[in-house]
C-alpha positions in Angstrom: 0.1 0.1 0.1 1.3 3.6 -0.5 1.4 6.2 2.2 1.5 10.1 1.2 4.3 11.8 2.6 5.1 15.6 2.8 5.6 17.6 -0.1 3.0 15.4 -2.3 6.0 12.5 -2.1 4.0 9.1 -2.3 6.4 5.6 -1.9 5.5 2.1 -2.7 5.7 0.0 -5.4 3.5 1.1 -8.8 3.7 -0.3 -11.8 4.2 2.0 -14.8 4.0 0.2 -18.4 7.4 2.6 -19.1 9.1 0.0 -16.2 9.1 -2.6 -19.2 11.8 -0.7 -21.0 14.2 -2.0 -18.0 14.1 -5.5 -19.0 15.9 -3.8 -22.5 19.6 -3.5 -21.2 19.2 -7.4 -19.4 20.3 -8.7 -22.6 23.8 -8.2 -22.0 23.5 -10.4 -19.0 23.8 -13.3 -21.6 27.3 -13.0 -22.5 27.2 -16.4 -25.1 25.4 -13.7 -27.4 28.5 -11.4 -27.8 31.6 -13.8 -26.7 33.2 -13.7 -29.9 36.1 -11.1 -30.7 34.8 -10.3 -34.7 33.6 -8.1 -35.8 36.3 -5.6 -34.6 35.0 -1.6 -34.1 38.6 0.9 -34.1 40.6 -2.0 -33.8 38.9 -3.4 -30.4 37.2 -6.7 -30.2 33.3 -7.2 -30.6 33.0 -8.4 -26.2 34.1 -5.3 -25.2 32.6 -2.8 -27.8 28.9 -4.6 -27.4 29.6 -4.3 -23.2 30.2 -0.3 -24.2 26.8 -0.5 -26.3 25.1 -2.4 -24.1 26.3 0.0 -21.0 25.0 3.1 -23.3 21.4 1.3 -23.9 20.9 0.9 -20.5 21.7 4.6 -19.6 19.1 5.5 -22.4 16.9 3.1 -21.2 16.8 4.4 -17.4 16.7 7.9 -18.5 13.3 7.5 -20.4 11.7 5.6 -17.8 12.7 8.2 -15.1 11.5 11.0 -17.4 7.9 9.4 -18.1 7.3 8.1 -14.7 8.7 11.0 -12.3 5.6 13.0 -12.7 2.6 10.0 -12.7 -0.3 10.7 -10.2 -0.6 8.3 -7.7 -3.7 8.1 -5.6 -3.8 6.1 -2.1 -6.6 3.8 -1.3 -8.1 5.5 2.4 -8.3 3.4 4.7 -11.7 1.7 6.0 -11.0 -0.5 8.4 -12.3 0.3 11.9 -10.5 0.5 15.2 -12.8 -2.3 16.5 -11.8 -4.5 13.9 -7.9 -4.0 14.5 -8.5 -5.0 17.9 -7.2 -8.8 18.9 -8.7 -8.3 22.3 -12.0 -7.6 21.6 -15.1 -9.7 22.5 -17.3 -10.4 19.6 
């Protein structure tokens, strides 16, 4: 559940379709996809420049997700439970 904080900030887990974009840089974890020497770029083997490309892709994806989700309004659900329902010692 989300709880409101001072300054209009809301804490808690929130899902946004933009967060799925953060899965894209995870391809860099699958090493067999790029574990080879060719083709070379400026004398650098494919293994290294592909990792640099993956880092740049991660930065771009993270920046896009941040910009698209930073101002997303969230609404906290009101707490409708009664104090008597929360009291474990009350006789029913």
